[in-house]
N, C-alpha and C positions, 0 to 999 in steps of 0.2 A: 732922666731924673724926674722925680715926682715935683709936679708944679703945686708948691704949697699955697700959691696965691688963690687957689680954688677954695680954701677955707673961709669961711665967714664967722662973724660974731653974732650970737644972738643977742636979745635984749639984755641978758644978765652978765654979758662979757664971756660967756662960755663959747668956745669954737663949736660951729654948727658942722653937722656931719656931711662928708662928701662921700660919694660911692660910685663904682662902676663894675661893670661885669662883662664876660666874654667866655666865648666857647670855642674849642677847636675840635676838630674831627680826629679821633685816634684809632679809627677803624682800620685794620690791616687791609694792605692792598692786594695780598695773595693769600692762599690757603695757610692757615695756621694750626698748629696743635692747641686744641682747647684744653686749658689746665684745670685740674680740680679734681679729677677722678682717675684711679690707678687701673691698670690691667686693660686698657683700651687704647687702640690705635685711632685716635679721636681727632682728625684734621677736619677743619671747616670745608663745608662744600657750598656754603651760601651766607649771605648777611641778612639776617632778619630784621635788625634795627641797629643804627649806628652807634658806636661806642664814642662817648665824649669826654674831654676834659673840660671842666666848667670852674670858672673863677669868679669869686667876688671880693673886691677890695673896698675897704672902709677905712676912714680916718677922721679923727676929730681936730685936725690941724697940727697935732703934736706927735701923735702915735698912729702910724698906719698898720693895719693888719691885712693879711691876704689868706683867703680860703681857696683850695683848689681840689675839687672831687673828680675823681677819675673812674670810668667804668672799665675796671681792671681788676685782677685777682689779688695783686700785691704791688705796693710800691717799696722797693728794697731801700735799705738805709743808704747805700751808695748812690742810688738814683736820687733819692730825696736830698742828699748833700749836694750832688752836681746841679740839679735843677734849681734848687734854692739859692745857690751861688750865682748861677747865671742870670736869674731874676733880680737879684739885689744888684748885680753890676749893670743890668740894663735899665732898672726903674729906680733904684735908690731905696727900696724897701728892704730892711735888714732881713737876712735869712731866718734870724731868730723869731721873726714876726709873721713867717710864712708857714701855713699848715697844709700838708699835701697828703691827702688820703686815697685810699682804694675802696670801691664799693664792694669787692670780693666776689664779683660775678664769676661762675665757674664755666662761663661760656665766651671766653675771650683768650688771648694769647698769655703765654707764660712769660713773666717778667722777673722771675727769681728761680734760681736752681734750688729745688727743695732737696736737702740732704736726706730726708728719710724716704725718698722715692728714687735715690741714686741707683738701686739695684734693679729697678723697673725697666725692662727694655722697652716698653712702650712709650716711655716719658722722655723727649729729647730735651737736649740743653736749650737755653734761652738763645732765640733767635737775635742775634746782635743787631741786624738791620731794623728789625721791628722795635727793638728796645731803643734804638737812637730816635725812631720816628715818634715813639711814645714820649720820650723826654723832650723832644722838640715841641711836641704838642703842649705838654705841661707849660713850658717856658713862654711859648707864644700866648697862650690864654692868659697867663698871670700878667705879662706885661701889657697886654692889651686892656685888660681890666684896669689897671693903674692908669693908663693913658685916657681911658674914657670917664674917668671920675667927674661927677657933677654934685651941686647940691642936692641933698638927699634927705629922706625921713625913713625910719625904720621902727619896726616893733616886732615882738615875739609873743607867740600862744603855743599852747601845747595840744597836739591832735592825738586821736586815739588809734593807735596802730595795731590793736589787738586782732585785726581781721586777716593779718599776713602770717600769722604764725603763733608758735608757742615754745615752751621749753622743749628741747629735743628729745629728752628721755622720759619726761613726765609732762604731760599737757597741763597738769595743775601744778607744776613746779615753778621755781623762781622765774620772773619774766619782767621786762620792763616795757609794756606797750606804749608809755608816754613818748610821744614824738614831737619835738620841739620844732617849730616852724619859725624861722626868721625871714620876714618880708621886708624887701627894701624898694622903696619907689621914688621917683624924681620929684623933688620939691616944687619944680616948675610947673608941671602937668599932671602929677600923681599917677603917671604910668608906671607900671612895675618895672624895676631894674634887674631884680633877681629874687628868687625864692630858695632858701637853704633849709633842708630837713636833715634830721639826725634819727634813724630808724634802727633799732636794736634787733635785726633780723638777718639771718643768713639769706643772701639772694640766690636760692638754689632749688628754685622750682624745676628748672631744666636739669636733666641728669645725663649720665654718659651716653644715651642713646640718641640725644640731640647732636647735630651736626652743624648747627648754624650759629654764627657769631650773634650775641645778644647780650644786652645789659641786664637781662631777666626782668623781674617785676619792677626794679626801679627804673628802668627805661620806660616801662609802661605807664608808671606814676607820672614821669615827666610829660610823656606825650598827652596824658588826659588832662593835666594842668595846664598845658600849653593850649590845647583845643578847646577847653571849656572854662578857663579861669584867667590865665595870665596873658594869653595872646601867643600867637605863633612866634617860636624863636627866643622867647624869654628864657634866660639861663635858669635852670634848676640844679641845684648842687644836692646831690644825695649822698650824705655820710652814712656809714654803717657803725652804730654805736656798738658796745660790748655784746656780741652775740655768738661768742664761742660755744655756748650750749642751747642756741636758740635755732629753731628750724620751721619752715613751712609744712613740714610733711604731714602734720596731724590735721591740717585745714584744707588740704588739696584733695581733689578726686584723681589726679593723675598728674604726670610730670609732663605737661604739655604746654605749648605757647599759649593756648586759650585759657589755661589756668594762670600762667604768669600775667596775662592780661587782666583776669578777673581780680586777682590779688593787687595788681598794680592800680587798677581803677578804684578798687576800694579804698586803698591807701590814699589815692588822690582826691577822692571825695571827702575824706576826713580832714585832710590837709588844708583843702579849699574851704571847709566849713570852719576850721580853727582860724584860718587867715582872715575871714569876715569879721572876727571879733577883734582884730588887732588894733590897739590904739597907737597910732604912729607918733613919734617925736622926732624932732628936727636936730637935737643935740644928745649926743652920747659920748661919754667919756672912755677913751680906750685904755688898755693897759696890757702888758705882756710880761710873762715870767717863765722861766723853764729850769729844769734840772736834768741831771744825767746820772742814771743808776747803773751800777754792776749788779745785775739780777742774780740771786742765787741759783746754782745749777742742780739738776735733778741727779740724784743717784740712781743710775740705771741698773737694771737687774743684770746678772750674769748671762752670758750667752746660752747656757744649757736651761736656766729657768725660763728666759725669753722664748726658747724654742718649745718648751712644754706648753706655755700659755698659748702659743700660736696653735698647736695641735689641738688644745681644748677648744679654742675659739672656732676652728675649721669643723670640728665635730658638732658643735652646738648649731652652727650654721647648717650644716647637712642634714641634722634631725629637724630644724625648724621647716626647712624646705620640703623635706620628705613628707611631713605632717600636714602640710597645707596651712601653716600658721598665717595670721593676718600680715597684710603687706607691711605695715609699719613695724611689727616685731621682727620680720625677716630682714628688713632694711637695718635695723638697728644692730642685729647680729652680723650683718655683712660689713657694716663700717667698723664694728668691734674686731673683726678679723683683719680688715685693712690695718687697723691700728697695732693689732699683735704682731703683724708682718713687719710693720715700721719700727716696733720695739726691737725685734731681732737685728734689723738693719743697724739701728742705733747702737745696740750692744756690741755688735761686730766692729763698727766704726770706733767706738770707744776704746775697744782692746787695741785696735790698730793705731791709735794716736790720732785719728783723723777729725775728731770733733773741736779741737782747739781752734782750728781755722774758721769753724763755722760760728763759734761763740765770738771770735773777733769780728766777724761780719755783722753781727747783731749788737754788739755792745760798743759803748754804753748806750743803754735805752734811754730815749729821750721822753720826758714828760713836759709838755707844753701847755701853758695856760694863757688863752686870748680873752682879754675881758672887753666885752661890750656893754657899756652901762652897767646894769644890775646883774648882767648874765655872764657866766664864765664858761667858755667853750675850752674843753680840755683834750688835748691829743694824746693819745697812748698808742704805742706801736703794738703789732700783733694781734692775735685773736685771743680775747680775754673773756671769761666767764662773767654773765651778766651780774652775779652776786657782788662783784666788786665795784661795778658802777652804782649799784643799790646802796652799798655802803657809803660811797660819797655822797649821794643824794640825800641820805638820811642825816647828814651833818650840813650839807649845803644845798639847799632847796632849788636854788638857781644855777646850779652846775650841771653841765650836760657833757658827757664824754663821748668823743668821736675815736673810734677804735682804728686799727690799720693806719695810723698816721705816722708819717716820717719815718717808716721803717717796719720790718716784720721780725718775728721772732722764731721762725722755722717750726712753728707748733703753737700749742695753746698754753694760756696761763689758766690753769684749773683752780679749783679750791681743794682744800685739804680732804674733804669728804670724797670729792670725785676722784682724787688721786688714790684714796684708800679702796674705792669701789672698783677702779680700772675702767675699762672700756676704751673706745677709740680716742677720746680726746686727751685721756691721761696717757695713753700708750705712746702718742707721737710727741709728746711735750720733752723739750730739752731743758726746760727751767723748772725749778721746783714750785710748788703751789704756793709758798710763802712769798714769791715774788708778787703775787696779787695784792697781798696786804702792804708790801712796800709801795706799790703803785698808788694804792689808796692813801696811805699816810703821806706821801710825798705830795700828792694833789691837794690834800687838805691844807698842808703847809703852804702851798704856793697860793692859795685862794684865801688864807688867813683864817682858816677854820681847824687847824691842828691843834 
């Protein structure tokens, strides 16, 4: 259980901050299918950098909160429920106060069976043994972080994350390069306890031709910060903000480890520069609220219509390849073809009545608000378009959304404009674009800005 005696009173009678952090290695011990790209028999042949579960515990003496960021593609809803329950029983921190997120690396093991890829013979089902190791790692990191609590100081600043990518379809399109940086240090010696960042960018520098386990550029950011700013071993939590339509493809020169390192180090320098400006405080009031939503479902195309769209997408891709079109243009057509395939699968599954079980596995969707002083850290499940987070920030300047938190949604939450235009993200969504506005409205209500 939590030792509340660690909490102290400051001069104004307000409980002073305590914090603890921990890291567990969740790298697979054996070759694993690297999840994220279809049509490729992609099993790991080596480990480039370790996958970690990184936890940060904060408490004002009354309300504890716990953040756990994981170098993995998804944290399924069932996994989130199990690990939060286990941590609550072991530490006393309420499951409602625990946020568990995925960075969304496409160079790690599968942890969720994706219904849209159910017909792809190259994609295996989740490895149950690895999933257990993954869940055990999350629990161990969370419990250790709580047990390591000590008097602390914290502060937040915003870094410029524009170096790591842009809007996926239009480099000048909607994006959110603002990258909040929460630094926590010991009150006793001012040594860093942890650094937590929220970066709204897909960690997909590495593609389907890479066969190594890697956290992608977030892992390189962590290494840069530890080697040049924080000290070796200091936990770095990397959360991915709403990045459903954000990609590094327009800022990289290739899909290589060298480019992942270049982007990671650029973000690391920006984070370190922002952290240097932080004004630390020893007292921060915590608060938590959450809501559960039954998101509106997408109306799927008829099977015949979906098959026609797939044929058109395949023809467009073939034409671009034959004409020697630019790499980014070909890749966009390629992923649109992937999406058209997934729409056909979804349409057939709907006719067969097999989507209901998928909806039950995702719903209700949890919106979680963890308040740290003036800052609201909000957890949304799934892959959400950045426009929805920007709508929250337009009304609540100190609110920061963490996506892929406490569950996943088997696809994207797009915008109405994106749904009308079609393409990959809209094609594999199982929820209607109106779900995004529901997330926004609920979030604003939770933080008192509705």
